[in-house]
C-alpha angles and dihedrals in degrees: 000000000000092000090050091053092047091052090048091051090052094046093050095041089232101151133031132182114289097019118155109214134196108209121200105219119179097169095251123124096266097049094042088053089051089052092056092044090055090048089055091049096044097092098029092058098026089235132153124214137183130195129240118194121188123205106200096197092239109100103044114201094009090058090049089052090050089054092049091049093053091044091054091047090055092046090052092059100029096248118152111251126208117184122195127194125203136169095228097177090057093044090051091055093044095050097036093243135132114255087249091057093042091051091054091047095053092046093057090044088058094044093051094045090053091045092057098040094050097040093241125157105200138050115205117206124188101227112147136196093274090054088052093052090048091051092051092050092044091055091043092054091047091055098252125173124240094286092061091049093057090076132213117348115235089217125025117168104301095347119101130183109197095174097054090103097060134066127237092252090057090051092051091048090051092052092045092054090051091047091237121154125209140187126263115222107211091202086071087068095049111106093203084089114078094220092053090055090053091046099047101032112023104032094035091051091047093051094046100040109022112025131343088217094054094123092048092050092049090052091047090053088050090053091051090050088050090060090049091047092052090052092047091048090058092049092046093050090051091049091046090058090052099043107032128066112205113209126205091246091065091261121140120205114200111205103227096201092054093039096058091054091064127090113264093248090056092045092055092044092052091052093046089052092050093049091045092054091051096043100035090232145019102236096124096028115097137171090274092064092047091051089052091055091049087052089061089067090076098038130099121272114281094027107138145182131211111218134185118285091037093286119156124203113197130184111226128173101284100359146055106222122211116197146142115265117243112249109237119153091192089068088073093062110086096194093053095044105024094224141033128205114237114236109232112222104009150061132276143158126230105205096190091058097030089232129144109203127196123182136183139170119236129190106237118241127187117270095014112162113242112224116253094196108117091222094054121064135177121214132185098251096202092059092061110102103184142026109298112244135185110215147128121275126290133194110280097027114147142172129214106239103189143020091260091069099255112161135207129192114248089230090059092047091052090051092047091051091047095237108172114253093239090056097047093078093050102049112111115237129194104221139194098189107301090336109098110217095187138001093220110250090007141052125000126209115256089221095074101041118130118250139162091284093057115115103178127027123209107209116199121188123185128198109200095028123123116262111233096197 
């Protein structure tokens, strides 16, 4: 096994002479194996390494015993030891993460802190081939694109993964031959974690009942996809330079005429690249968001989408524009700014009206049940011509009152419904230009109602609105 790891390190150019490495050592089999691998390489590469151990504040006495084990291991071989303690359950609640995500976040916080303080240049992580297979399946089940299916990178910036070329059984055999013990983390057996379900149910079943080399074959497929992805990245970058105009104000203009001539896989890649450059990453951007932007290509001018990271996509005459939204808290106050743009999809609060608004887009399916709750309304999204606003009434506002297209002025409707004059100027209206889609808590325009020809539904839910049932 050691020779396999050494060859892999050489092939991937992971370690060079004189490197100073932070090694993440939990005390489990993988990380203990990494510790001994680095010991073997210490003289050959003239490297130095130190150990970081993270106590997540989850397993009580067992976690303390893990820390003591790693500390003693470091003392035995004269390796500097740096323990870190975090309350991961509290951090998960505070940051709105799962404990699994919070645990990963604190580990990398510790690694990077130690890297800087000790003037190191590499972080060694003990991921193995089975971890890589689990990651590929995890991303596949989540609906990831090609990038997610390429698996874990052996080298990413300062992070190296020397054991990514070997399976868990090889690691255990290596430790057994050396007579080395290691700690067992019981959380690795808990199926409340998604990856543990994949490890203990999916991969185990595949290896025992389909092919013993299932993990290896999954990783090989990921490597083939990596080659495809690298080729596509080059094609996408070339297309991006042809199709997209980058402005100095961090605005990207996508030329619609040129865009629609490209293959769909290039189209999606160009949009992902534009969003990634604005957001600095793609963590909360999925295929659904990209499809929504593509949908803007056929919409009317001024149609727009609000995306994660405060990114706005707007349809203009010959372009779809991607940009960051200006931060202006006053825009949320209706009485200071007369109207507020509705974030689609998303959540927002309108202080002047004391309304919390949530919106989402839903693909219409036959026989869907339309909500009867007066604070939740469905609209045919493709019939909306302008940016959706919530505002008070303006001169010329109207509402379609029947399927034939008959219109009635909002002023007349207010009079017919005997709404007091002093309240007419304060009632919130959902507006598509002068066409009122919904008198909030009251009547909805017939023009936007969902029917069997609807493709995409805009759902709007209000907390604080009047229930009309």
